[in-house]
N, C-alpha and C positions, 0 to 999 in steps of 0.2 A: 503493497501500501505508499502511494507517495505521501511526502510529508505535508497538511494541509498547510494553508497560512493561514498566521493571527487571522483571530474574528478581528472585524471591522466595526466600526459603528453602526454603516448600514444592514450587521447581522442583525439586529435588535433582538438579542437575546432574553428574554423576559425574567422579571424575577422570582415570576411563582405560576404555574398555570394549575390547572384545575380539569384535570381527566374525569370524567361521570363515569369509566366503563373499564372493566378492566379482560384480560385475554380469558381468562375463565370464566368467570362471567358468561361473557356473549357466548362462549360453545357451549355452555350448558343451557343458555337462555333457544341457541337458535341449532341445538344438534339435530333438529330432525329438518330441516329447511330445505328443500327442495332445489336440486341444482338449476340456475339462472335465472333467481328469485330475489325481487325488491322486498325490504320491509317496509318502507316509510320511517325506519328511525334510524335519528341521526346522532351518533356518540363522536367522545373525542378519547381518544387513548392516547397514551404515554410509554415509550422505552427505548431499548436499543433496536436499532435495524442492524439485523443480524447476516439475514442473507436477501439477496437484491438481483434480479434479472430482469432484460428489457428487450421488448418484442416490437421494434418500431415504435409505433403509436402511442404505447401502452407499457406499461413496467409493472412488474410485482416486488413484492418486498415483505419479506418477514421481518414484524416486530414484537421484538421479545421484554415482555415486564414481568415482574416478580414471580406471576401465578402460571405467567405460559405463555405461547404467542399465537397471534393473530396476522393473516395475513392483509397485506396495504395492495390494495387495484388502483394505480393511479394511470392517468390518461391525458394525452396532450389538448381532448376536447374538453375534459372538466376539470382537471390540476391544475389548482395555481400554480405557479412555478415549477411546471411541470421539468420543463429542462434544467435546473437547479435540483429539484428532487432527484433526478437519473446521475447527476453528480457528488450524490453523497456516499461519504465514505462508509464502511463496513463497521458498526460500533459506534456510531455517530447517535446521539440521543435526540430523538424528536416526540413533536405531538404531531396527532395530525385527527383530523375531523371531518366525517362521510358517513353518508348510511353504509348500513349494515345490509349486504347483498351476498349471495353467492355466485360463482363465476358457473362458463359451461362445465366445468370439471365438478362443480358442485364444491368447490372451497369456499368455505364462509371465510368472505372479506371486510375489510372496511373500503368503501369507494370514496378514494379520497379527493374533497374537494377542497380541503385549505390544510396546510402543514406548517409547523417553526422549527427551525434549527434550537434544540437546547443547550447541545454542547457537543464538541467536537473530539471523537477519537483519535488519537494523534498515533496511538500505537496501535500494534493487529493480533488478535484473540486467539492466533494458531490457525491451521489450514479449518477450512469452513465446517468439512465434513468428521474430522476429527479430534479438532480441542485442541489444548495444549498434551502431549504426550511425556515431556521430559518431565520427571516427577519433581526433581530439585527445582524448578519453573515454576511448576501448580504451585510449590507449598512457598514459595517467596512472593509468588506475585497470585497470592489467591483472588486477589480484584477481577483476576482476570481470567482465571481457571474457572470462577464459577459463573461466567457466560459460556466458556467456552465446553464447559464439560458438565451436563447436565446432573450425571452423578454426583458431582460433591455438591451442588445443591441440596441435592435430595438427603443425603445423608447430616447437611447441615439441620437443612428441617426436621429430619427426625430426632435429633438430638434436641432442639429445642422443646419438641413435643413431646419427649420423653420427662426431662426435666419438670416441664410444665405440668404434666400428670402424677410424676411422684410425689411434687409437693402437695396436691390434690388430694392422694392417695394416703399423705400420712396425713393430713389436715383431717381425714375423715375417719381417721386412726385415736385424734385427739392429741396429734403432736402440733404442737408450739415451735415454728421457724424461730431463730435467734440468728445474730449474727456476734460474733467474738473477734478478739482482735486478730491482726495480720504479725504486727511486731510484737513480738514475744521477750522480755527480757532475760528467758531461760528456755532453752529450745527440750521441746519434752513431746511427749504424746503418742513418739513413735522412736523406733531405731533408724537415724539417717542422718546423711552429716547436712548441716543448715547452711542459708547463706546467710550472710553475715553486713549489717548496714552501720549505720553511726549516724547519733542523733546530735547534732550541733549543740541546740540548746540546754538539753539536759548533760551536755558530751557524757555520753554512756551510748555503749556496743547494745545494738538489737539482732534481733535473728525474725528471718522472715519464718512465718509457721510451716512446719513440718505437719503437723497434725493438731486440728481443734480440741482433739480430747479433754485435755484437762481442765481446758474453760468451761466447756460443757459439764463434764458431773461435777465443777463448783455452782453450775444452777441446778443442777439436780439437790446438792447440797443447799442449797436457798430455798427448794422448795418447787423447783420445776419439775413436777414429775414424768414427762414425756416432753423430749428437747429435741429439735434434729437442726443442721445446719448443711447447707449445701455449698460447700467452701471450697475455693482457691488455694491451692496446697502447694510448697515449692521443696523441693529436696535438692543437693547439690549433687547431683550424681550425672552419670552418663547417657548418650541417647542411644535407644533401644527400639526395635518394632512395637517393645510394651512400654518404653520410658521416656517422658519427657518432663524437663526439671520443673515445670509449673503444669498442673494437673488438679481434677476437681475430685473431690468428695465429698460423697454423701454421708456423713455419720451423726447419728441417734443414740440418744440414752432413756431406756426406762425404768423407770425406780419399781422395784418389788418383783422383777424379773431377773431371771438367769438366760444362758449359754443357749439352753431349749429353745426358748421364748425369741430369741434372736432368730435362731432357723428358721421357726415358723414365717415371723415375718420377711426374712430373706426371700424365700423361696415362693411364698406369696407375693410380693413386691414383683420381683423377677418374672414370674408368669404373668403377672398381673398387667406387664409393661408390655408381655410381647404381646399378648391379647390385643392390648388399647393400641400398639403399633403397628402390629402385624396382622391384627386378625385370627392369631396361632399360637399353639405353645408348643409348635411342631414344628422346628425351624431345619434350615442347612448352615454349615459355617465351613469353609473352604473344601466346599462339597464333600459334605459329610453330613449326616441326620445328624439329629440332637433335640432330645426333647428336653423341654424345660417346664413340663405338667410336674404337679403336685402329686406325693410326696418326692422330695431329693433323698437319694440315699444318704444313709450315716456311716463310716465307719472309722476306726480309730486309727492314726498315722502308723502306731507298730504294723496293727494288722494288715493297713495296705501294703508296709514296706512285705509284710510275708505274702502277699498276694502277688505282687508285682518283682519283687526283687528274688522273691525266696531266701530272705534274711529273719529268722526269729531273735528279733530283739528285744531289750527291755533296760531299763535304767538301773537295775538291781544287778545286772551283768558284770563283772570284775572290768575295768577301767581298759586293760590291754585286749581283752577280746572285744569290746566295741570296736579300740582303734584298728584292731587285724582287720573286724569285718571292713569298717571305712576302705581300708585300704586295698581291700581284694575288690570294690566297686571302683576304682578309681580318686577317691577321697583321701587326700593327703592332710592328717589331722595337725594342727598348729599347737604348739608347748601349751600354752593358756585352754586352750578349750577343754570342757568339761564333757560330760558324757552327750549331756543336753545338747548341747551345741554339734557334737560329734553326728548324736539322733539324725538332727536335722538334715546335716548336711548329706548324710547317706538319703534320708527320702527326697531331698531335693533333686539327687543327682541321679535317682534309680528309679522314682516313682511320679512326682507331681507330674510331668508330661506326660504320661502316660492315661492317666485319669481324664475320660472324655466326659464322662461325668452324666448331670451335674451330681458332686458329691460334694457333702459337709466332710470333712477330714478333721475327726477331733482329738482333743487330750492329746496337747503341746505340751514339751519339758517347760518347766519351770525355768531351767533358766535363761530360756529363750522369751521369757513372756515376762517382762518384769512390771504389767499392770495388772496379770488377771488374777485372779484367785484359786487358790489351793484346789483342786480337784477334790471332791466331796469323799474320794473312795478309790484312789491312785496316789500313792506316794511318789514326788517326784514331778508327778504332772498338773497341771493347770485348767481349769475349765476354760477353753480357746478352742473354736475351731476356723479354720478357713473354707471358703467356697470355692471348689475348684470347678471350673466350668472349661469346656475344649483346650484341657490340658493347663489353663493358666489360672492362678488368683482370681476372683472376682472380688472377694470381702473377706473381711478377718473381723472377729467378735468374739467378744469375752464374757461369762460372769466377771462383775468387777471388781476388783483389788479393792476392798475398803477399809482393811486395819492401818491406820497411821503408823504405827509401831513396824509391821509387816513390810510395809511399801518405803517407809525408811532403808530397810533392810537391802531392799531392791535398787531402791537408788544409790545407796552405797557402793551396789556390787559393779552396777553400771557406772558409777564416778572411776572407781577403780580400773576399770576395764579401759575407759576412756581415758585415765593415767596412763596405761600401760599401753598406749598406742592408736585405741579403736577409735575412730573418731565418727564412729555414727550411735557410739555408745551415749544413753542418755544422762543428765545431769540433774543435782539435786534441785529439786522445786520445791523452795521452804513454804513459798505463799501457798502451794497446794496442800503440803504435809498439814498446815494450820487448817485449812478448810475441812479436809480430813479428821481433824478434832474434832470440829463441829457435829460431825456425824453424817456418813452416806450412805441409805437405808441400803440393801440390796439392790442391785443393779446390772440390768445386761446392755452389754454398750455395740455398737454395731459400725463398722464402716466399709462403703460399696465402693468401689472406683467407678465412676460416673463415666469414665472416659473406654473403660473396659468393655462398658455394659453397651454403651452405643457402638460399642465395636464388635458385639456378639449382634446387637440387632440388626446392624448395617451389613455384618458378613464383610467389615475389613480387617485387613490382617495389619496394617498398621498403625498405633495410635494417631500419627499424622495425619491420617486419614480424617479423623474424626474431632482434629481442632483446629479450629478457623487459621491461627495463625501459630505452631509449633515455634519451638526454638531453634533454629540452624545457626550454623558459623557463621557470621556476619560477612557481606559482602565487600569486595572494593571494587570502589566505583572509580 
């Protein structure tokens, strides 16, 4: 496409326009109109000109708005500025006014009586038949990708509908939506490396939140029995098909509940979302069938290791026996790892990716679960589960630890690990411990990765496909 000249004063671009019809509305209203019909209905539409072809004294164009596309039918005999219309560039924003008609081929169209340029497109949108195919360009220039690739628009619309539905569903369950701080004086709520910033006026370092958990539980202490937040969180980690340094979590907490209640909420929320968004719980992911119907399977972490790796393991076995089992499957235990950490590494190496699911993997080692309550019947374990769907973690949930003395011991163990070089370990949050001194009732907590749920429902294999503007290496201009 040639580079258009700058807009001149004679272009008379308006400051605002008032379209009174959208493409999808016209298609629905006039879907059964016979070919070569006139309606007597005059409309004004607005959008981008994405296709155009000329046939002598007439020209056809495809006008795209946020709802879909409608054909524009222009002619030298009835269109003001017909010659200028035929010189418009693909991607130009215009408004067009005319009667709704169908052509002799039956194509629903606006027969353009007048039109006006709204903005020129000085860059192209890729091949008109295939859109933008370069993946890096699609992510960097999402503003172009959304016009050139219908699939990208559909995924982001799905995401919007999903988040909106989740909010309504939780409110119907008497959960209250809240907002908690993004700047944290003490990083906590998950094991991850935080981003650090500095507040000049207070002259203190702050951390972008890695999870809203500890603040949400403070609200439960304060008397909010059911709370949730759709929270943007930040973790200073690498990029992968499943990881972006900033992503969205749904976290919720319910007083008087435990991790079995969180299983029920999870499976019903996900199955309900699939029905609402896709109309079914029987979906396909990566070309493989997957049923999200309720109930989901429950199985302990150790039972699943035995099932998929053929290893019978437990925390009461000798340390060297556990380490030997790890080495046999390609895991090299580090000196500071206790048996719980070794067990988790064996599970992640041999089992997690093989769980098509959905399955609730229950009963994690206490060593790797600093915020979960001790298991009521299995020493060394906690009441925690992860929901695994299509070989990936979708959610994490606990019966929440509510004993301030035990929580302090867990924090101190994390602080010792941090001092020994584990930059993902937690710090001691004295204010949270003070909150627990006021009393946290038995509470169930749940965190669901919103981006991963969108990936599942959209059949997307990379998290960057479901985030409008994913994190990328900066360009050099």
